[in-house]
Steps between C-alpha positions, in 0.01 A plus 500: 500500500190711526446750777175485688312816585216555741207714393624795707843483331348556153404836357377605159735702283256792512478492880879465527547810284247702699630383840868444429615697805284287731624177337864604548436615857330170589804312369749731672316467830481119457121498496535282189781272386430551131239643266391344173376738232219346294402609150238315294474230770874420478781591735724730298735632769604447859606783731737402781674683783857581401641268768313205349617589149863530615474165680369333183770668288767370740361147466503522119860624506601219737339238272683648201829468691418138582431428133831657399684305770336178380598574140862579595521184713369284215737656250792457737432125512470479121817354353390555143709647223631847578528753221710816530295817462698616195426173321130517586471858377677410177285189453182707546631784279483752783744787492571708808 
């Protein structure tokens, strides 16, 4: 998925460095939702308000938990051959 940015949400890396305080203030005061930093005509970074970042991090963590749950559920249904840990370690020449 690619994020879309309006012209006023993009700023050059040079302008971002010179006006970093203003960029952060605009985000903190919700004058902008996000700011894309552009270098050599490519977006190289995105600056977000901390609330937005935390929200996205929570979503990523939730998806990771869903993936783990799915994996555990699939393995629980698997009636394949079970190997004791000691045997597996010995078979793979792993010493603890």
